C-alpha positions in Angstrom: -72.6 -11.4 60.1 -71.1 -12.0 63.4 -68.0 -14.1 64.4 -64.4 -13.7 63.4 -64.9 -16.0 60.1 -63.2 -16.6 56.8 -64.2 -12.8 55.7 -62.2 -11.1 58.8 -59.1 -13.1 58.7 -58.4 -12.6 55.0 -59.3 -8.9 55.6 -56.2 -8.6 57.7 -53.4 -9.2 55.4 -55.1 -7.2 52.5 -55.1 -4.4 55.3 -51.6 -4.3 56.3 -50.1 -5.2 52.6 -52.1 -2.5 50.7 -52.7 -0.1 53.2 -56.3 0.2 52.8 -59.5 -0.4 54.9 -60.8 -3.5 53.1 -60.4 -6.3 50.6 -58.5 -5.8 47.3 -58.1 -8.0 44.1 -55.8 -10.3 45.1 -57.7 -11.2 48.2 -60.6 -12.0 46.2 -58.9 -14.2 43.9 -57.7 -16.1 46.7 -61.3 -16.4 48.3 -62.9 -17.4 45.2 -60.3 -20.0 44.3 -60.1 -21.4 47.9 -64.3 -21.3 48.2 -64.6 -23.4 45.0 -62.0 -25.5 44.9 -62.3 -27.9 48.3 -63.8 -31.0 48.9 -66.1 -30.9 45.8 -63.3 -32.0 43.7 -62.3 -34.9 45.9 -65.2 -36.5 46.0 -67.6 -35.2 43.3 -65.8 -36.3 40.0 -66.3 -40.0 41.0 -69.7 -39.6 41.6 -70.7 -37.6 38.2 -68.7 -41.0 36.8 -71.2 -43.2 38.3 -74.1 -41.1 36.9 -72.7 -40.4 33.4 -69.8 -42.4 32.5 -67.3 -40.9 31.0 -69.5 -38.6 29.5 -69.4 -37.0 32.7 -66.5 -35.0 31.3 -69.0 -32.8 29.3 -70.9 -31.9 32.7 -67.9 -30.2 33.6 -66.9 -28.7 30.8 -70.3 -27.1 30.9 -70.1 -26.3 33.9 -66.8 -24.5 33.4 -67.9 -22.4 30.6 -71.2 -21.0 32.5 -69.0 -20.1 35.7 -68.2 -16.9 34.1 -71.8 -15.8 33.6 -72.6 -16.5 37.0 -69.3 -14.8 38.7 -70.0 -12.1 36.6 -73.6 -11.7 37.9 -72.5 -12.0 41.4 -70.0 -9.7 41.0 -72.2 -7.1 39.2 -75.1 -7.6 42.2 -72.2 -6.7 44.7 -71.1 -3.6 42.9 -74.6 -2.4 42.9 -75.6 -3.4 46.2 -72.6 -4.2 48.6 -74.6 -6.0 51.3 -73.3 -9.1 53.2 -76.6 -10.8 53.0 -75.8 -11.6 49.4 -78.4 -13.4 47.7 -80.9 -12.6 50.0 -80.1 -9.1 49.8 -80.7 -9.5 45.9 -84.3 -11.0 46.7 -85.2 -8.5 49.0 -84.4 -5.7 46.7 -86.3 -6.8 44.0 -89.6 -8.7 45.9 -89.9 -7.4 48.9 -89.2 -8.0 52.5 -91.1 -11.5 53.2 -89.3 -13.2 49.9 -86.0 -11.7 51.1 -86.7 -13.6 54.6 -87.5 -16.6 52.9 -84.2 -16.2 50.8 -82.3 -16.1 53.7 -83.7 -19.1 55.5 -83.8 -21.3 52.6 -79.7 -20.1 52.3 -78.8 -21.0 56.0 -81.1 -24.6 55.4 -78.9 -25.4 52.4 -75.4 -24.6 54.4 -77.2 -26.9 57.2 -77.6 -29.6 54.8 -74.5 -29.1 52.4 -71.8 -28.9 54.3 -71.7 -32.5 56.1 -70.9 -33.9 52.7 -67.7 -32.5 53.7 -67.2 -34.4 56.7 -68.1 -37.5 54.6 -65.1 -36.6 52.6 -62.9 -36.4 55.7 -64.4 -39.4 57.1 -63.5 -41.5 53.8 -59.9 -40.2 53.7 -59.2 -41.1 57.1 -60.8 -44.6 56.6 -58.6 -44.8 53.6 -55.7 -43.9 55.6 -56.3 -46.7 58.4 -57.1 -49.6 55.6 -60.9 -49.5 56.5 -62.7 -48.0 53.3 -65.9 -50.2 54.9 -65.5 -48.4 58.6 -68.3 -46.2 59.8 -68.0 -43.2 57.5 -71.3 -41.2 59.1 -70.4 -41.4 62.7 -66.5 -40.4 61.9 -68.2 -37.7 59.4 -70.1 -36.2 62.6 -67.3 -36.1 64.7 -65.4 -34.2 61.6 -68.3 -31.6 61.6 -68.1 -31.1 65.4 -64.4 -30.8 65.3 -64.9 -27.8 62.4 -67.4 -26.2 64.6 -65.4 -25.9 67.6 -62.7 -24.4 65.2 -65.0 -21.5 64.8 -64.7 -20.5 68.5 -60.9 -20.4 68.1 -60.6 -16.9 66.4 -57.5 -17.6 65.1 -55.3 -14.7 63.9 -53.6 -16.7 61.3 -56.7 -17.9 59.5 -55.8 -15.9 56.5 -52.0 -17.8 56.4 -53.6 -21.0 56.7 -55.9 -20.2 54.0 -53.4 -19.1 51.4 -51.3 -21.9 52.3 -54.1 -24.6 51.7 -54.8 -22.7 48.2 -51.6 -22.9 47.3 -51.1 -27.1 48.4 -54.2 -27.4 46.9 -53.3 -26.2 43.4 -49.9 -27.7 43.4 -51.0 -31.1 45.0 -53.6 -31.2 42.2 -51.3 -30.5 39.4 -48.9 -32.7 40.7 -51.4 -35.9 41.0 -52.2 -35.0 37.5 -49.1 -34.9 35.9 -47.6 -37.8 37.5 -50.7 -39.9 36.3 -50.6 -39.5 32.7 -48.2 -42.5 31.8 -51.3 -44.4 33.7 -54.0 -43.0 31.3 -56.1 -45.4 29.1 -58.0 -44.1 26.5 -60.2 -47.3 26.5 -61.4 -46.3 29.9 -63.6 -43.1 27.7 -65.6 -46.0 25.9 -68.6 -46.1 25.5 -68.3 -42.4 26.0 -72.3 -42.2 26.6 -72.8 -44.7 29.1 -76.1 -43.7 30.7 -77.8 -41.6 28.4 -78.1 -38.0 27.9 -80.5 -38.1 30.8 -77.6 -39.1 33.0 -75.4 -36.1 31.8 -77.9 -33.9 32.9 -77.8 -35.3 36.4 -74.3 -35.1 36.6 -74.3 -31.2 35.7 -76.6 -30.5 38.9 -74.1 -32.9 41.1 -71.1 -31.7 39.6 -72.7 -28.2 40.2 -71.9 -28.6 44.1 -68.2 -27.9 43.2 -68.6 -24.5 41.5 -70.8 -23.2 44.3 -68.8 -20.4 45.6 -69.1 -17.3 43.2 -72.3 -16.3 45.2 -70.7 -16.8 48.8 -67.8 -14.1 48.1 -70.9 -11.7 47.6 -71.1 -11.6 51.2 -67.7 -9.9 51.5 -69.1 -6.8 49.8 -69.0 -4.2 52.3 -65.8 -4.9 53.2 -64.3 -4.9 49.8 -62.5 -1.3 48.5 -63.9 -0.3 45.5 -66.4 -3.2 44.6 -67.0 -2.6 40.8 -63.5 -2.6 40.2 -62.4 -5.2 42.6 -65.0 -8.0 41.7 -64.9 -7.4 38.1 -60.7 -8.0 37.8 -60.8 -10.5 40.6 -63.4 -13.1 38.3 -61.3 -12.6 35.5 -58.5 -14.7 37.3 -60.5 -16.5 39.1 -62.6 -18.3 36.7 -60.2 -19.4 34.4 -58.1 -21.0 37.0 -61.0 -22.8 38.6 -62.6 -24.1 35.4 -59.0 -25.3 33.9 -58.2 -26.8 36.9 -61.4 -28.7 37.5 -61.6 -29.9 33.6 -57.9 -31.4 33.9 -58.1 -33.2 37.2 -61.7 -34.5 35.9 -60.3 -35.8 32.8 -57.2 -37.2 34.3 -59.3 -39.1 36.7 -61.6 -40.6 34.0 -58.7 -41.9 32.2 -57.2 -43.9 35.0 -58.2 -47.5 35.6 -60.2 -48.3 39.0 -63.1 -47.5 41.2 -61.3 -45.4 44.0 -63.6 -42.8 44.6 -61.3 -39.7 46.1 -59.8 -37.9 43.1 -56.2 -37.4 44.1 -56.0 -40.6 46.0 -57.1 -42.3 42.7 -54.3 -40.1 40.6 -51.4 -40.7 43.2 -52.3 -44.1 43.5 -52.5 -45.2 39.8 -49.1 -43.4 39.7 -47.0 -44.1 42.4 -48.9 -47.6 44.2 -49.6 -47.5 47.4 -47.4 -45.1 48.5 -48.8 -42.6 46.4 -52.3 -43.9 47.6 -51.3 -42.8 51.1 -50.0 -39.4 49.9 -53.2 -38.9 48.5 -55.3 -39.7 51.4 -53.3 -37.4 53.5 -53.4 -34.7 51.3 -57.0 -35.3 50.7 -57.8 -35.3 54.4 -55.9 -31.8 54.9 -57.8 -30.1 52.3 -60.9 -31.4 53.2 -60.7 -30.2 56.9 -59.5 -27.2 56.0 -62.4 -26.4 53.4 -65.0 -28.0 56.0 -63.5 -25.1 58.2 -63.9 -22.1 55.9 -67.4 -23.4 55.1 -68.5 -23.9 58.6 -67.3 -20.3 59.7 -69.5 -19.3 56.7 -72.4 -21.0 57.8 -71.8 -19.6 61.2 -72.1 -16.0 59.9 -75.1 -16.7 58.2 -76.9 -18.3 60.9 -76.2 -15.3 63.0 -77.0 -12.8 60.4 -80.5 -14.7 60.2 -81.0 -14.4 64.0 -80.5 -10.6 64.0 -82.8 -10.4 60.9 -85.2 -12.1 63.6 -85.3 -14.9 60.8 -83.9 -17.5 63.4 -84.4 -17.1 67.4 -82.7 -14.1 68.4 -80.2 -15.7 70.9 -78.1 -17.2 68.1 -77.0 -13.9 67.2 -75.9 -12.8 70.8 -72.5 -14.9 70.9 -70.8 -17.5 68.7 -71.3 -20.4 70.8 -75.0 -20.5 70.6 -74.7 -20.8 66.6 -72.2 -23.0 67.0 -74.0 -25.5 69.1 -77.2 -25.4 66.6 -75.0 -25.8 63.9 -73.3 -28.8 65.5 -76.7 -30.4 66.2 -78.1 -29.8 63.1 -75.1 -31.4 61.2 -75.1 -34.5 63.5 -79.2 -34.7 62.7 -78.7 -34.7 59.1 -75.9 -37.2 59.0 -78.0 -39.5 61.5 -80.8 -38.9 59.1 -78.5 -40.3 56.3 -77.5 -42.9 58.6 -80.9 -44.5 59.2 -82.2 -43.8 55.5 -79.5 -45.7 54.2 -78.9 -42.6 51.7 -75.9 -42.0 49.9 -74.4 -38.6 49.8 -75.6 -37.9 46.1 -79.1 -36.9 47.0 -77.4 -34.2 49.5 -75.5 -33.0 46.7 -78.4 -33.1 44.2 -80.6 -31.2 46.8 -78.0 -28.8 47.8 -77.2 -27.8 44.4 -81.2 -27.9 43.1 -81.3 -25.2 46.3 -78.9 -23.2 45.3 -79.9 -23.0 41.5 -83.3 -21.8 43.0 -81.9 -19.2 44.7 -79.7 -18.4 41.6 -83.1 -17.9 39.5 -84.5 -15.7 42.5 -81.8 -13.6 42.6 -81.5 -13.2 38.9 -85.6 -12.7 38.3 -85.0 -9.9 41.3 -82.2 -8.2 39.7 -84.5 -7.9 36.6 -87.7 -6.6 38.9 -85.4 -4.3 40.9 -85.0 -0.2 40.2 -81.6 1.1 39.3 -79.8 -1.4 38.5 -77.2 -1.0 35.4 -77.3 -2.8 32.4 -74.1 -5.1 33.3 -76.1 -6.7 36.0 -79.3 -7.2 33.8 -77.8 -8.8 31.0 -76.1 -11.3 33.4 -79.0 -11.8 35.5 -80.9 -13.0 31.9 -78.1 -15.3 31.4 -78.0 -16.7 34.8 -81.6 -16.9 34.8 -81.5 -18.8 31.6 -78.7 -21.6 32.5 -80.0 -22.1 36.2 -83.2 -23.2 34.8 -81.6 -25.2 32.0 -79.6 -27.1 34.8 -82.8 -27.4 37.0 -84.7 -28.9 34.4 -82.5 -32.2 34.9 -82.5 -32.4 38.5 -85.5 -34.5 39.1 -86.0 -35.8 42.6 -83.5 -33.1 43.8 -85.6 -30.0 42.6 -89.0 -31.5 44.2 -86.6 -31.6 47.6 -85.6 -28.0 46.8 -88.8 -26.6 46.1 -90.7 -28.6 49.4 -87.5 -26.6 51.1 -88.0 -23.4 49.8 -92.1 -23.7 50.7 -91.6 -24.5 53.8 -89.2 -21.7 54.3 -91.7 -19.6 53.0 -94.5 -20.7 55.1 -92.4 -20.4 58.3 -90.7 -16.4 57.6 -94.3 -15.7 56.6 -95.5 -17.1 60.1 -92.3 -15.0 61.8 -93.1 -11.9 60.1 -97.1 -12.1 61.3 -95.9 -12.5 64.9 -92.8 -10.4 65.4 
């Protein structure tokens, strides 16, 4: 993949400190945690509470427990075939070039649809700071996505330090918010527990899955990892518990605090410190949201340029960073403009994005079982991943229908490009 994205800026410090040519365990842990713990934890717990009530906590716990099989599958996949194409490379290995190209296009599409949610989070945080919670969320979100797209053109050499600092601030800020909010916990907030039925819990699982996207992203770093088999396996032993415990603690605290504030940090700090805490929460959330958006837009740019080099997308997008950046900005604007016109909230976008990634998980896991030369560990984790992803998809409802439509469109488009190329 092209450009100087997250992969590149994380690689430099590891090379300098360890004297090696690529990423080691420590850098992978940082990349895992900072990729997963971002805007999802700021916004998604509030969405799942609306869908399932206090029982939303069960959805988060289920995902925390299932994270290890997912993470281990992608770690084994990267160890078996270190390839920057990640999921698409696995699909191609098992099912051939055409399905692999379709998977690559679906991955690009999913980034385009899902990333604007981070701009929405940033917009809500800014409006909270301005005291205008009912202000123009989507126009501001378009502005934030444009800023993050422009950021990809800077190629900042300090990117690795920013990522590490953001991770420290995020973990410490969320931890402090939980501790400070403890005196404000109200057990009555957990009753009744299952307020929208078990179907609501299922939908909450699919929505919350958005916050657990990222295990597969780190597979795109495989070509730059020293000893992938060792490094990936050791990294997930640290990253999975950190992410799971943080998510469970933050969600449990958020559900116990009275109020309807949608941004988690703002709700927790506001409950404990009043108006000053709410302002501090909005500031912290805004900073974290912008940093996370920058990272994911950097990743999207790399995915777009890689797809262009494979002729899945027009070739001119691969030549320089500017065309891919402009194309992404226009795509994000179209998505947010469509949401504005349709009057649809971000819940549908989250469910569709999660459903599309789950489809890719199913395809990659099935491909791992079909491909030749895969080891026992990869095949076992592929079976577990396939089963868990299929169960989660059964609750996706409308999101699954949209994701299947997207997948069908990607198959048709890539088949057409294959015939004409």
